[in-house]
N, C-alpha and C positions, 0 to 999 in steps of 0.2 A: 414406400413403406410408412405406415402411420407410426408416429412416435407417441408412446403412452404419455399421458399428462403427468406432471409432477405431483407426487403425494404431498399434501400440505398438512401442517399441524391442525388445521381446521377439520381435517378428515378423521382425526384420531381422538377418541375420548381422552380427557385430561389425564386420567389415571394410567393410561397406557403410553404416554409420551416417552417416558424413560425406557420402557421395554422396547420401543420402536426406534431407539437411538436418535430421538428428535430433540431432546434436551440433555444438558450436561455436555460431556465431550463428544463431539460429533465425528464419526469416521470420515476420512477423506472422500469427497464426492468428485467425480469427473464432471467437468464443465460440458454441458450438452452441445454448445456451439463449437467447442474445440476441446475434445477429450484429452488432448496432450496436457492441458492445464487442469489442476484440481484445487480443492480448497477444503478446509476444516473450520469448525467453529467451536466456541464454547457458549452455550446458552444457559444462563443461571436458572435452574428449575424453579426456585421459589419466587422468581420475579417475572416469569414469562407468561404472557397472555396468548394462548394458542389460536384464538379467533376473536379479534377485537370487534368484528362486525356484530357479534351477538349482544354487545352492550345496548344496541338499539332495537332489539326485538321485544315483543310483548312478554311480560313476566320475566324479564332478565334478572330481576332481583332474586329469583329462585336458583340462579346458576351458581356454580362454584365461584368463590372469591377471585380465583385466577382470571376469570373472564372479565373482570372489572379493572384489571391492571393497565396502566398506560403503556405505550410502545417502548421498547428498549432502544436507547441509542446504540449505535454500532461503532466500535473501535476496530480498525483494520491495521494489522501489524504485518508489514512486508518483510520477507526474509532477505538475508544477504546472499553472497555468492555460494555459501555452503548449503543453502536450501534447508535451513533448520526451521521449517514452518511449524512443526509441533512445539518446539521451544518458544517460538513467537506467540503461540496460543497460550501455552501453559504458564508463562511468566505473568500473564495478566488475569489468571483465573481468580486469584484472591481479590484483586481490584474489581473484577466483574461482579463477584458475589456481594461485595461491600457497597459498590456504587451503582448497582443495578444497570449494567450494560452488557451487551453481547460482544463477543470477540470473534473476528474473522481473520484467518491466516491463509492467503492463497499460496499455491505452489506452482512456480514456473520452472519446469525441468530444464536442465542444461542439455545441450546436444540435440535440440529440436531440428535444426536445419544443417548443422555442422557438428561432426562428432566431437570436436574439441571446444565448441563454444560454451562458455559459462555466463556470458554477459548479455544474452539476447533481450531479456525483459527490461533491463536498465535503459535501453535505447528507446523504448516504447514501440519503435518499429524496427524489426530485424527480419529480413527476408519474408518468410510466410507468417511471422508472428506480429500481431499488434497487441502488445501486452496491456495497453491502456483500454482498448476495446474489450479484451478478454476480461479485464477487471470489472468493467461496466456490466458485462454479461453475467458475471458472478453475482453482482448486486441485484440484477434482475431475477436470477434464480432464487436468491435468498428471499427476495420480496414475495415470491410465490410460495416457497416451501415454508417460510417462517413469517407469516403476516403480522406477527407481533413484534417484529424488528423494524425499526425505521431505517430505510435504505436510501432515501432521496438525497440526504446529506450525511456524510460520515466523518469520523475523526480518523485521520490517516497518520500512521506511525511507521517509520522505517529507519533502520540502522545499517550503516555500511552500504552495500549494494541496494538495500531497501531505502536508504536515505536518498540515493541517486534517483531511484524510481519515484519516490514521494515528491520531490520538488519538481521533477519534470512533469509528473501527472498534474500537479497543482497548476503549472503553467497552462496546460491545455484544457483542464476541466475544473476550474476553481468553483464553479457553480454547484459541484457535487460534494463540496467539503464545508464542514464547520471550522476545522482547524487542521494543522499539519505539523508534525514533529519530524524534523530532518536531522538524523543522527549520523555524524562522521562519514559522509560520502567520500569515496575515493575519486569519483569524477563529478564535476559540477558543470552546470549550464548557466552562462551569464545571459542577462537580458540585453544582449548586444546585437543590434540590427545589422552590423557589418561582418559578422562571423557566422558561418554555416553551422547547422545542427550536427552533432550534439553539443558543441562548445558554445554556440550562440544560437540566435533565433532568426537569422537572416532568411532562411528558406523554409520556415515552418509551414507556410501555406502549401508549398510544393510537396514536402515530405509527408504531411498529414492531411492531404486532400482538402485544402481550403481552410484549415484551422487558423484561428486568430487568437493571439494572446491578449487577454483582456486584463490589463494592469489594474484597472479600477476595481474589478472583482477580486483580484489578488489582494489589494490593499484592505479589503473588508475582512480578510481572514485573520485568525489568531495563528501565529507561526512561532515555532520554537526551533532554534538551531542548537545542536547539542554535540559535544565532543569531549573525550577524555583529555585531561591536562597533560598526560604523557603520551598521547596518541600523535606523535610527531615524526614518525618514520614512514618512508615510502614503502608500501608492501613489496617485499621481494628485493628491494634495492634498485637503484637506477640501472645497474648492469642487467638485471633480470628483464626489465622492460625493453632495453636495447636489444638483447638477444631475442626476445619474443617478437619484436617488430621485424627483425631481420629474418627470423624463421618463417614468419607469416608471408613475407615477400617472396621467399623461396617457394613456399607451397602454392601461392597464387600464380606465380610465374610458371611453375611446372604444370598447373592445371589450365593455363591459358586465360585465367581470370585476372582482372586488375583490382577488383574490389569484391564486396559481398553480394553483388547483384543489384544493389540499390544505390550505388554511388557513395557508399559509406565504407571507409576503412575501419577495420575492427580487429581484435578487440580494442576498446579505448585504452589509451595509456593513462596511468594514474598521473594526475596533473599537479601533484605536489603533496606535501603532508596534509593531513586532514584538518588540522587547526588552521593552517594557512588557507585551505580551500574555503572553509566556512567564513573566515574573516573577509575573504574576497567577495563571497556571495553577499554577506551582510552589507558591505560597502557599496556593492553594485545595486542592491535593492533600495538602499536609502536614497539613491539618486532619483528613484521613481516614487518616493513616498511610501515605500513598503517597509513597515516596522516589524520587528521580531524580538522575541526574547532569546538572549544568547547565554547558554549555560555551558560552563566548563567543569567537568567532574574531576576534582583534584586527585592527582596521583594515579589516575586510571589510564590504562593503555587502550588498545582497540578491543574492548570487552563490553559487548552489548548488555550482558546481564547486570553489570554494575551501573549501567545508565538508566535502568528501569525505574528506580525511585524518583529520579528527576522528571522522567516522562510522565509518571503518574501525578507528580506534583503539578505539572503543567495541565494535564487533562482534568484533574479533579474539579476545580471550580467551573470549568467549561461544561462538564457533564452535569453538574448540579444546576447550572443555569438552564440547561436544556430540559431537565426534569421540571423545573419551575414553570417553564413555558408550556409544558405538556399537561399540566394539572387542569 
C-alpha cells in the first residue's frame, strides 16, 4: 500500500498555517516509522518561515516577509517517567516566542513490549524499541513537515528519565547535537570500557550494531548538568528497589525467561541519589576532557518545573550564537 506523502508547510499558504495546525501548538503526531511513538511541537507563528526555498526564486522580494526569515533552531525536551510531554513543550513556549526557536517534545509510551514497563526509552534499546532511532526518525519527519526548522543539529534537554535518555543519546549521536542539558537522572551511564551497558560502555558496539562512542565529538558540545539542591532521596527508597528486583525475578522465572530478551536485566535500579549521580558523571567525564556546566538549584527537590529557568539560562546564549551564524 502506498503511503501518502507528508503535507509540508510549503504546501500551505502562509495565512492558513494556523488553521491547518502547522504553527503554534501542534497536536500530537504518530511517528510513521513506529506509530507507537508520537511527538508534539510548538512553532512560534511570528518567527516561522514555511518555505525557505522561496528566498531564491525570482521576484522573491514580493513575498510575505515570513518567507525571508532564517530557520528556527530546535530545542527538544524529553519527558520523564510520567510521560508529561505536553508540559515539556508548554514550559518552553515563552522562551520559544522570545528567542525564536521551535520546541519538540517526543512521547515514548510505557508498556510497549511489557505491560509493566515504564523505562524502555531510557535504555535506547529495549526489546522492539530503539528510542534513539525513533527520535532520529522524528527529526526526519519534522524536516519534511516543517522545512523552516533546523533539524540537523538540535539542543537536547531532559529531566529525570529525560536526563537519562539525553546523556545516553549524546554518547551515541553527538554529531546531531549543539548542546545538551542533563537534569537529575535516576540512572547514569559512565564512560567505562570495563562495564556493560547501560551502566558502562563495554559492549556498546554489540548492543547498538557497531556503534562507536566518539569522545572527541562529545568534547565539542556544550553540556549542562542540573539538579535540585534538595534532590537527594532515592525514588521510592531502597526497600522499594529491592522488592521490585525480587518481584521481577519471580515473574521472569515463572515465564521461563532470564532477562528481557536482549541480555539486559530491567528495569534499571536507581543507582543513588541524583546529586551523587551527577557528581559521579562529572568526575568521570573530566577524565576524558569533557567539560560541563554544573548547576544546583537551591532548595529544590525533584521538581522539573523549578529547573526550567536555569535550563533557559544555559540555552539562551547558545541559541543567540546560532542565530548570529544563520544571518
